[in-house]
C-alpha positions as a Markdown table, in Angstrom:
| # | Residue | x | y | z |
|---|---|---|---|---|
| 1 | Unk | -11.3 | -48.6 | 37.9 |
| 2 | Unk | -9.0 | -51.1 | 36.1 |
| 3 | Unk | -5.4 | -50.2 | 35.0 |
| 4 | Unk | -6.3 | -51.1 | 31.4 |
| 5 | Unk | -9.2 | -48.6 | 31.4 |
| 6 | Unk | -6.9 | -45.8 | 32.8 |
| 7 | Unk | -4.4 | -46.5 | 30.1 |
| 8 | Unk | -7.1 | -46.1 | 27.4 |
| 9 | Unk | -8.2 | -42.8 | 28.9 |
| 10 | Unk | -4.7 | -41.5 | 28.9 |
| 11 | Unk | -4.1 | -42.5 | 25.3 |
| 12 | Unk | -7.4 | -40.8 | 24.2 |
| 13 | Unk | -6.3 | -37.6 | 26.1 |
| 14 | Unk | -2.9 | -37.5 | 24.4 |
| 15 | Unk | -4.6 | -38.0 | 21.0 |
| 16 | Unk | -7.1 | -35.2 | 21.6 |
| 17 | Unk | -4.3 | -32.8 | 22.8 |
| 18 | Unk | -2.2 | -33.5 | 19.6 |
| 19 | Unk | -5.2 | -32.9 | 17.4 |
| 20 | Unk | -6.0 | -29.6 | 19.2 |
| 21 | Unk | -2.4 | -28.5 | 18.8 |
| 22 | Unk | -2.3 | -29.3 | 15.1 |
| 23 | Unk | -5.6 | -27.4 | 14.6 |
| 24 | Unk | -4.3 | -24.4 | 16.5 |
| 25 | Unk | -1.0 | -24.3 | 14.7 |
| 26 | Unk | -2.8 | -24.6 | 11.3 |
| 27 | Unk | -5.1 | -21.7 | 12.3 |
| 28 | Unk | -2.2 | -19.6 | 13.5 |
| 29 | Unk | -0.3 | -20.1 | 10.2 |
| 30 | Unk | -3.3 | -19.1 | 8.3 |
| 31 | Unk | -3.7 | -15.9 | 10.4 |
| 32 | Unk | -0.1 | -15.0 | 10.0 |
| 33 | Unk | -0.3 | -15.4 | 6.2 |
| 34 | Unk | -3.4 | -13.2 | 6.0 |
| 35 | Unk | -1.9 | -10.4 | 8.0 |
| 36 | Unk | -0.6 | -8.6 | 4.9 |
| 37 | Unk | -2.2 | -6.4 | 2.2 |
| 38 | Unk | -2.9 | -8.1 | -1.1 |
| 39 | Unk | -4.0 | -6.3 | -4.2 |
| 40 | Unk | -7.4 | -8.1 | -4.6 |
| 41 | Unk | -8.4 | -6.3 | -1.3 |
| 42 | Unk | -8.9 | -3.1 | -3.3 |
| 43 | Unk | -12.1 | -4.8 | -4.4 |
| 44 | Unk | -13.5 | -5.3 | -0.9 |
| 45 | Unk | -11.9 | -2.5 | 1.2 |
| 46 | Unk | -12.8 | 1.2 | 0.7 |
| 47 | Unk | -12.5 | 4.7 | 2.2 |
| 48 | Unk | -15.5 | 4.1 | 4.4 |
| 49 | Unk | -14.3 | 0.9 | 6.1 |
| 50 | Unk | -10.5 | 0.7 | 5.9 |
| 51 | Unk | -10.0 | 2.3 | 9.3 |
| 52 | Unk | -11.8 | -0.6 | 10.9 |
| 53 | Unk | -9.7 | -3.2 | 9.1 |
| 54 | Unk | -7.2 | -4.8 | 11.5 |
| 55 | Unk | -4.5 | -4.7 | 8.9 |
| 56 | Unk | -4.3 | -0.9 | 9.1 |
| 57 | Unk | -4.4 | -1.0 | 12.9 |
| 58 | Unk | -1.3 | -3.1 | 13.1 |
| 59 | Unk | 1.8 | -1.9 | 14.9 |
| 60 | Unk | 4.1 | -0.1 | 12.5 |
| 61 | Unk | 7.8 | -0.8 | 12.3 |
| 62 | Unk | 10.1 | 1.0 | 9.9 |
| 63 | Unk | 12.6 | -1.9 | 10.0 |
| 64 | Unk | 10.1 | -4.2 | 8.2 |
| 65 | Unk | 7.3 | -2.1 | 6.8 |
| 66 | Unk | 4.4 | -3.5 | 4.8 |
| 67 | Unk | 4.8 | -1.0 | 1.9 |
| 68 | Unk | 1.7 | -2.1 | -0.1 |
| 69 | Unk | -0.4 | -1.7 | 3.0 |
| 70 | Unk | 0.8 | 1.8 | 3.7 |
| 71 | Unk | 0.3 | 2.7 | 0.0 |
| 72 | Unk | -3.3 | 1.5 | 0.3 |
| 73 | Unk | -3.8 | 3.6 | 3.4 |
| 74 | Unk | -2.7 | 6.7 | 1.6 |
| 75 | Unk | -5.1 | 5.9 | -1.3 |
| 76 | Unk | -8.1 | 5.5 | 1.0 |
| 77 | Unk | -7.3 | 8.6 | 3.0 |
| 78 | Unk | -7.2 | 10.6 | -0.2 |
| 79 | Unk | -10.7 | 9.5 | -1.1 |
| 80 | Unk | -11.7 | 10.3 | 2.5 |
| 81 | Unk | -10.6 | 13.9 | 1.9 |
| 82 | Unk | -12.4 | 14.0 | -1.5 |
| 83 | Unk | -15.6 | 12.8 | 0.1 |
| 84 | Unk | -15.4 | 15.4 | 2.8 |
| 85 | Unk | -14.9 | 18.1 | 0.2 |
| 86 | Unk | -17.9 | 16.8 | -1.9 |
| 87 | Unk | -15.7 | 15.6 | -4.8 |
| 88 | Unk | -16.1 | 12.3 | -6.6 |
| 89 | Unk | -13.9 | 9.4 | -5.6 |
| 90 | Unk | -10.9 | 8.3 | -7.5 |
| 91 | Unk | -10.3 | 4.8 | -8.9 |
| 92 | Unk | -7.2 | 2.9 | -7.9 |
| 93 | Unk | -4.9 | 1.7 | -10.7 |
| 94 | Unk | -1.7 | -0.3 | -10.1 |
| 95 | Unk | 0.2 | 1.5 | -12.9 |
| 96 | Unk | -0.1 | 4.7 | -10.9 |
| 97 | Unk | 1.2 | 2.9 | -7.8 |
| 98 | Unk | 4.1 | 1.5 | -9.7 |
| 99 | Unk | 5.1 | 5.0 | -10.9 |
| 100 | Unk | 4.6 | 6.4 | -7.3 |
| 101 | Unk | 6.5 | 3.6 | -5.6 |
| 102 | Unk | 9.4 | 3.7 | -8.0 |
| 103 | Unk | 9.9 | 7.4 | -7.7 |
| 104 | Unk | 9.9 | 7.2 | -3.9 |
| 105 | Unk | 12.4 | 4.4 | -4.2 |
| 106 | Unk | 14.6 | 6.5 | -6.5 |
| 107 | Unk | 14.5 | 9.5 | -4.2 |
| 108 | Unk | 15.8 | 7.3 | -1.3 |
| 109 | Unk | 18.4 | 5.3 | -3.2 |
| 110 | Unk | 19.7 | 8.3 | -5.3 |
| 111 | Unk | 19.5 | 10.8 | -2.4 |
| 112 | Unk | 17.3 | 13.6 | -3.8 |
| 113 | Unk | 13.9 | 15.1 | -3.2 |
| 114 | Unk | 12.2 | 16.6 | -6.3 |
| 115 | Unk | 9.6 | 15.9 | -8.9 |
| 116 | Unk | 12.5 | 15.9 | -11.4 |
| 117 | Unk | 14.9 | 13.0 | -11.1 |
| 118 | Unk | 18.2 | 14.5 | -12.2 |
| 119 | Unk | 20.1 | 11.3 | -11.2 |
| 120 | Unk | 18.4 | 9.0 | -13.8 |
| 121 | Unk | 17.7 | 10.4 | -17.3 |
| 122 | Unk | 15.2 | 7.6 | -18.2 |
| 123 | Unk | 13.1 | 8.6 | -15.1 |
| 124 | Unk | 13.7 | 12.4 | -15.1 |
| 125 | Unk | 10.0 | 13.4 | -15.6 |
| 126 | Unk | 6.6 | 12.2 | -14.5 |
| 127 | Unk | 5.8 | 11.3 | -18.1 |
| 128 | Unk | 8.8 | 9.0 | -18.4 |
| 129 | Unk | 8.2 | 7.4 | -15.1 |
| 130 | Unk | 4.5 | 6.8 | -16.0 |
| 131 | Unk | 5.6 | 5.2 | -19.3 |
| 132 | Unk | 7.9 | 2.8 | -17.4 |
| 133 | Unk | 4.9 | 1.9 | -15.3 |
| 134 | Unk | 3.0 | 0.9 | -18.3 |
| 135 | Unk | 0.8 | 4.1 | -18.8 |
| 136 | Unk | 0.6 | 4.8 | -22.6 |
| 137 | Unk | -1.4 | 8.0 | -22.3 |
| 138 | Unk | 0.2 | 9.8 | -19.3 |
| 139 | Unk | -1.3 | 13.0 | -18.1 |
| 140 | Unk | 0.2 | 13.1 | -14.6 |
| 141 | Unk | 0.0 | 15.2 | -11.5 |
| 142 | Unk | 2.2 | 14.2 | -8.6 |
| 143 | Unk | 2.5 | 14.9 | -4.9 |
| 144 | Unk | 5.7 | 14.1 | -3.0 |
| 145 | Unk | 6.6 | 14.3 | 0.7 |
| 146 | Unk | 8.8 | 12.9 | 3.4 |
| 147 | Unk | 8.2 | 12.7 | 7.1 |
| 148 | Unk | 9.5 | 10.9 | 10.2 |
| 149 | Unk | 7.8 | 7.8 | 11.5 |
| 150 | Unk | 8.9 | 8.2 | 15.1 |
| 151 | Unk | 5.9 | 8.4 | 17.4 |
| 152 | Unk | 3.7 | 6.6 | 14.9 |
| 153 | Unk | 2.3 | 3.4 | 16.4 |
| 154 | Unk | 0.1 | 2.1 | 13.5 |
| 155 | Unk | 0.0 | 2.3 | 9.7 |
| 156 | Unk | -2.9 | 4.7 | 10.1 |
| 157 | Unk | -0.7 | 7.0 | 12.1 |
| 158 | Unk | 2.0 | 7.1 | 9.4 |
| 159 | Unk | -0.5 | 7.7 | 6.6 |
| 160 | Unk | -2.4 | 10.4 | 8.6 |
| 161 | Unk | 0.9 | 12.3 | 9.0 |
| 162 | Unk | 1.5 | 12.4 | 5.3 |
| 163 | Unk | -2.0 | 13.2 | 4.3 |
| 164 | Unk | -2.2 | 16.0 | 6.8 |
| 165 | Unk | 1.1 | 17.4 | 5.5 |
| 166 | Unk | -0.2 | 17.4 | 2.0 |
| 167 | Unk | -3.6 | 18.9 | 3.0 |
| 168 | Unk | -1.8 | 21.8 | 4.8 |
| 169 | Unk | -0.1 | 22.7 | 1.5 |
| 170 | Unk | -2.3 | 24.5 | -1.0 |
| 171 | Unk | -0.6 | 23.0 | -4.1 |
| 172 | Unk | -0.7 | 19.4 | -2.8 |
| 173 | Unk | -4.3 | 19.9 | -1.5 |
| 174 | Unk | -5.3 | 21.1 | -4.9 |
| 175 | Unk | -4.1 | 17.8 | -6.4 |
| 176 | Unk | -5.8 | 15.7 | -3.8 |
| 177 | Unk | -9.2 | 17.5 | -4.4 |
| 178 | Unk | -8.8 | 18.1 | -8.2 |
| 179 | Unk | -11.8 | 17.5 | -10.4 |
| 180 | Unk | -9.4 | 16.8 | -13.3 |
| 181 | Unk | -8.2 | 13.5 | -11.7 |
| 182 | Unk | -9.4 | 10.1 | -12.7 |
| 183 | Unk | -7.1 | 7.5 | -11.1 |
| 184 | Unk | -4.6 | 7.4 | -8.4 |
| 185 | Unk | -1.8 | 5.2 | -6.9 |
| 186 | Unk | 0.4 | 5.9 | -4.0 |
| 187 | Unk | 3.9 | 4.6 | -3.2 |
| 188 | Unk | 6.3 | 4.9 | -0.3 |
| 189 | Unk | 9.9 | 3.9 | 0.5 |
| 190 | Unk | 12.0 | 4.2 | 3.6 |
| 191 | Unk | 15.3 | 5.6 | 4.6 |
| 192 | Unk | 15.6 | 4.4 | 8.2 |
| 193 | Unk | 12.8 | 6.0 | 10.1 |
| 194 | Unk | 12.1 | 8.5 | 7.4 |
| 195 | Unk | 9.3 | 7.7 | 4.9 |
| 196 | Unk | 9.3 | 9.1 | 1.4 |
| 197 | Unk | 5.9 | 9.2 | -0.3 |
| 198 | Unk | 4.6 | 9.9 | -3.8 |
| 199 | Unk | 1.1 | 10.1 | -5.2 |
| 200 | Unk | 0.6 | 9.7 | -9.0 |
| 201 | Unk | -2.7 | 11.0 | -10.4 |
| 202 | Unk | -3.9 | 10.4 | -13.9 |
| 203 | Unk | -5.7 | 13.6 | -15.1 |
| 204 | Unk | -8.2 | 14.4 | -17.9 |
| 205 | Unk | -8.7 | 10.9 | -19.3 |
| 206 | Unk | -8.7 | 7.4 | -17.8 |
| 207 | Unk | -5.3 | 5.9 | -18.4 |
| 208 | Unk | -4.5 | 3.2 | -21.0 |
| 209 | Unk | -1.9 | 0.7 | -20.0 |
| 210 | Unk | 0.5 | -1.8 | -21.5 |
| 211 | Unk | 3.1 | -4.1 | -20.1 |
| 212 | Unk | 5.1 | -2.2 | -17.5 |
| 213 | Unk | 8.9 | -2.3 | -17.2 |
| 214 | Unk | 8.8 | -1.3 | -13.6 |
| 215 | Unk | 7.2 | -3.4 | -10.9 |
| 216 | Unk | 5.0 | -3.0 | -7.8 |
| 217 | Unk | 6.6 | -3.4 | -4.4 |
| 218 | Unk | 6.9 | -6.9 | -3.1 |
| 219 | Unk | 4.4 | -8.1 | -0.6 |
| 220 | Unk | 5.4 | -8.3 | 3.1 |
| 221 | Unk | 6.4 | -11.9 | 2.8 |
| 222 | Unk | 8.8 | -11.1 | 0.0 |
| 223 | Unk | 6.8 | -12.4 | -2.9 |
| 224 | Unk | 6.1 | -10.4 | -6.0 |
| 225 | Unk | 2.5 | -9.5 | -6.4 |
| 226 | Unk | 0.6 | -10.9 | -9.4 |
| 227 | Unk | -1.7 | -8.1 | -10.7 |
| 228 | Unk | -3.6 | -7.9 | -13.9 |
| 229 | Unk | -4.1 | -4.3 | -15.1 |
| 230 | Unk | -7.3 | -5.2 | -16.8 |
| 231 | Unk | -8.9 | -6.1 | -13.5 |
| 232 | Unk | -8.6 | -2.4 | -12.6 |
| 233 | Unk | -9.8 | -0.9 | -15.8 |
């Protein structure tokens, strides 16, 4: 075999190796970027299939939690409980999630645990918080809880703890299974390894919404989600 032929083979081998590496790196980047919850997934994921979704099976870390993902897990688990009880399923609405997330955030940052926010007069009641979230006809029921994430290995584990806690309380269970509810959004926030959680239910009538002053939690990569309320109405 001539030296020139061997050189050609070597060059072709190097070229193919570089192409494979570029393809692998590109695929890896794509996979990394897809490993976070986005709000359009509420259209394709539901209470019957979310537990099989690899996103919810990811390892959980309280140092960098995917808050929208955990919010979604709580929403789907609520509909799981409703289905088990023979109650109709609730629709998701981002305005409810805004109100829920912002209340959990307030409880952590202002150091209180209550349905009444005594620390911020413009957010003192569920109605005021709903209006900041863009709900113009609020009729709100609310569940709150806090729990420790130690021992939780996945997002499903963390959400299961909170749902079990609520279901073991008659008042919270009543809200979860209420036949007055129409829409729901869940929101969590963290204080170290402690998770604070809120559920906001719209009762009696489907909510009407306007431009919210408050915002949804950022996605895991730090970007602000772009969500159109009309897509969920």
